[in-house]
C-alpha positions in Angstrom: -69.6 -9.0 88.5 -72.9 -8.7 86.6 -75.0 -11.8 85.9 -77.5 -12.0 83.1 -80.8 -13.4 84.4 -84.1 -14.2 82.9 -87.4 -13.4 84.6 -91.0 -13.0 83.6 -92.2 -9.5 84.3 -95.7 -8.0 84.0 -96.3 -5.4 81.3 -96.1 -2.5 83.7 -92.4 -3.3 84.5 -91.6 -4.4 80.9 -92.5 -0.9 79.6 -90.0 0.8 81.9 -87.0 -1.3 80.8 -84.6 -0.1 78.2 -83.2 -2.5 75.6 -80.2 -2.6 73.4 -78.4 -4.8 70.9 -75.0 -3.8 72.4 -73.1 -6.8 73.7 -72.9 -7.5 77.4 -69.2 -6.7 77.6 -69.6 -3.2 76.0 -72.7 -2.5 78.1 -70.6 -3.1 81.3 -67.9 -0.9 79.9 -70.4 1.9 79.2 -71.6 1.7 82.8 -68.0 1.9 84.0 -67.4 5.0 81.8 -70.7 6.6 83.1 -69.8 5.8 86.7 -66.6 7.9 86.5 -68.8 10.9 86.1 -71.2 10.0 88.9 -69.0 8.9 91.8 -69.4 5.1 91.1 -73.0 5.4 92.3 -74.8 3.7 89.4 -75.8 0.1 89.1 -77.9 -2.1 86.8 -81.1 -2.9 88.6 -82.1 -5.4 86.0 -79.9 -6.9 83.3 -81.6 -9.6 81.2 -80.7 -11.1 77.8 -83.3 -12.4 75.3 -81.8 -13.4 72.0 -79.7 -10.5 70.6 -81.4 -8.0 73.0 -80.4 -7.0 76.5 -83.0 -5.3 78.6 -81.9 -3.3 81.6 -82.9 -0.7 84.2 -80.6 1.5 86.2 -80.6 2.3 89.9 -78.3 4.1 92.4 -76.4 2.8 95.4 -77.2 5.9 97.4 -80.2 8.2 96.6 -78.4 11.0 98.4 -75.5 11.0 96.0 -75.0 12.2 92.5 -76.8 10.6 89.7 -80.0 9.9 91.7 -83.4 11.1 90.7 -86.0 13.2 92.4 -89.7 12.5 92.1 -92.3 15.0 91.4 -93.0 15.4 95.1 -89.4 16.4 95.7 -88.5 13.2 97.4 -85.3 11.3 96.5 -85.9 8.1 94.3 -83.5 5.2 94.1 -83.3 5.5 90.3 -80.8 6.9 88.0 -81.5 10.4 86.6 -81.9 11.7 83.1 -78.2 12.8 83.0 -77.0 9.3 83.9 -79.1 7.8 81.1 -77.9 10.3 78.6 -74.2 9.7 79.5 -74.7 5.9 79.4 -76.3 6.1 76.0 -73.5 8.4 74.7 -70.9 5.9 76.0 -72.8 3.0 74.3 -72.8 4.8 71.0 -69.1 5.6 71.4 -68.3 2.0 72.0 -70.3 0.7 69.0 -71.7 3.1 66.4 -74.2 0.4 65.4 -75.8 0.3 68.8 -79.6 0.3 68.9 -81.3 1.5 72.1 -85.0 1.7 73.0 -86.2 3.7 76.0 -89.7 4.8 76.9 -90.9 2.9 73.8 -88.8 5.1 71.4 -85.6 4.5 69.5 -82.8 6.5 71.0 -80.2 7.9 68.5 -77.2 10.1 68.9 -79.3 12.9 67.6 -82.3 12.6 70.0 -80.5 11.2 73.1 -80.7 14.4 75.1 -84.4 15.1 74.3 -86.1 16.3 77.5 -89.5 15.1 78.5 -92.1 16.4 81.0 -92.7 13.7 83.6 -94.9 15.9 85.7 -98.3 17.2 84.8 -99.6 20.3 82.9 -100.3 22.0 86.3 -97.0 20.8 87.9 -94.5 20.3 85.1 -91.3 18.5 85.9 -88.8 17.7 83.2 -86.4 14.8 83.4 -83.5 17.2 83.3 -84.8 18.9 86.4 -85.6 15.8 88.4 -82.1 15.5 90.0 -79.4 17.4 91.8 -77.0 17.4 88.8 
């Protein structure tokens, strides 16, 4: 069972959260669909409603299992990888074609959902798509 909670976060954490206008029921369904592809390893870390928007972040139950992210140092991170986010967003668009999603301060659409980003540096590049074991 998932519970919507309200909390006050500082701007650092606020920038990392994704937000959507998809309703709570369909957001849960989208996570269930995504979990079928990632061994039921994905959870909502934060799930908060404010008006028509739901803000959320994703995490993993086990950082050694599929769907987990690897940091730029090569260490496992208890966060969901780029592939998990892409699959979740695809499921959200499939459940409701009018879904609006914001992630990393940008509007995500069906067309740009799988755009890769360098999360490393110029000297040690690491793309989101490479920062996992998928």
